[in-house]
C-alpha positions as CSV (number, residue, x, y, z in Angstrom):
1,M,10.3,-69.4,65.7
2,P,10.6,-73.3,65.4
3,V,13.6,-74.7,63.7
4,P,12.9,-77.0,60.7
5,S,13.6,-80.7,61.4
6,D,16.4,-80.9,58.8
7,A,18.3,-78.1,60.4
8,A,17.7,-79.4,63.9
9,S,18.9,-82.9,63.0
10,S,22.1,-81.5,61.3
11,H,23.0,-79.6,64.5
12,L,22.7,-82.9,66.4
13,E,24.5,-85.0,63.9
14,P,28.1,-85.6,64.7
15,F,30.9,-84.9,62.4
16,V,33.2,-87.6,61.1
17,N,36.8,-87.4,59.9
18,A,38.1,-88.0,56.4
19,R,38.8,-91.6,57.1
20,E,35.2,-92.4,58.2
21,A,33.9,-90.3,55.3
22,S,36.0,-92.2,52.8
23,K,34.6,-95.5,54.0
24,F,31.1,-94.1,53.5
25,V,31.6,-92.8,50.0
26,R,34.1,-95.5,49.0
27,L,36.9,-93.2,48.0
28,H,40.5,-92.9,49.4
29,P,40.8,-90.5,52.3
30,V,43.2,-88.2,50.4
31,T,40.7,-88.1,47.5
32,V,37.9,-87.1,50.0
33,Q,40.1,-84.3,51.4
34,R,41.0,-83.1,47.9
35,L,37.4,-83.1,46.7
36,A,36.3,-81.2,49.9
37,R,39.1,-78.6,49.4
38,E,38.0,-78.1,45.8
39,G,34.4,-77.6,46.8
40,L,33.2,-80.8,45.0
41,L,32.3,-82.7,48.2
42,P,30.4,-81.3,51.1
43,G,32.8,-80.8,54.0
44,H,33.6,-78.4,56.8
45,P,37.1,-77.1,57.3
46,V,38.5,-77.0,60.8
47,S,41.8,-75.2,61.3
48,N,44.3,-75.9,64.1
49,G,46.4,-72.9,63.1
50,L,48.9,-75.0,61.1
51,R,46.8,-76.8,58.6
52,R,43.2,-77.4,57.8
53,H,41.4,-80.6,58.7
54,W,38.1,-81.6,57.2
55,R,35.0,-82.9,59.0
56,F,32.0,-84.3,57.3
57,R,28.4,-85.2,58.0
58,L,27.2,-88.5,56.7
59,S,23.8,-87.1,55.8
60,E,25.4,-84.5,53.5
61,L,27.6,-87.1,52.0
62,G,24.5,-89.3,51.4
63,R,22.8,-86.5,49.5
64,W,26.0,-86.0,47.5
65,L,26.1,-89.7,46.6
66,Q,22.4,-89.6,45.5
67,A,23.0,-86.5,43.4
68,R,26.0,-88.1,41.8
69,E,24.1,-91.3,41.0
70,S,21.3,-89.3,39.5
71,E,23.7,-87.4,37.3
72,R,25.3,-90.6,36.2
73,Q,22.0,-92.1,35.3
74,Q,21.0,-89.0,33.3
75,S,24.4,-89.2,31.5
76,V,23.8,-92.8,30.5
77,I,20.3,-92.0,29.3
78,S,21.4,-89.0,27.2
79,S,24.4,-90.9,25.7
80,K,22.1,-93.7,24.6
81,S,19.7,-91.3,23.0
82,D,22.5,-89.6,21.1
83,Q,23.7,-92.8,19.5
84,P,22.8,-93.0,15.8
85,G,20.4,-95.7,14.8
86,L,18.6,-95.8,18.1
87,A,15.0,-94.8,17.9
88,T,13.6,-92.6,20.6
89,T,10.0,-92.0,21.4
90,H,10.3,-88.7,19.7
91,D,11.6,-90.3,16.5
92,C,8.7,-92.8,16.5
93,G,6.1,-90.1,16.7
94,I,5.0,-91.2,20.1
């Protein structure tokens, strides 16, 4: 059975460490590791027996950034429509 192209490309995509991931998402490396540990950032734990290290795929981080931007835009739109005195298309009968 053929493997979908997204799955095939993710198997070939190299992992990057937290420092490289932090440059990509423009966050501090410690913040990147904390968000991954909390399950808020897509990451892959790798254990050396003593402590966990995190590895990341830039494609997954890119999708995370897109989703985050989309959520931010939706939040701005909804907060503007919730402000009193602002007419929405619904209020105008459109």
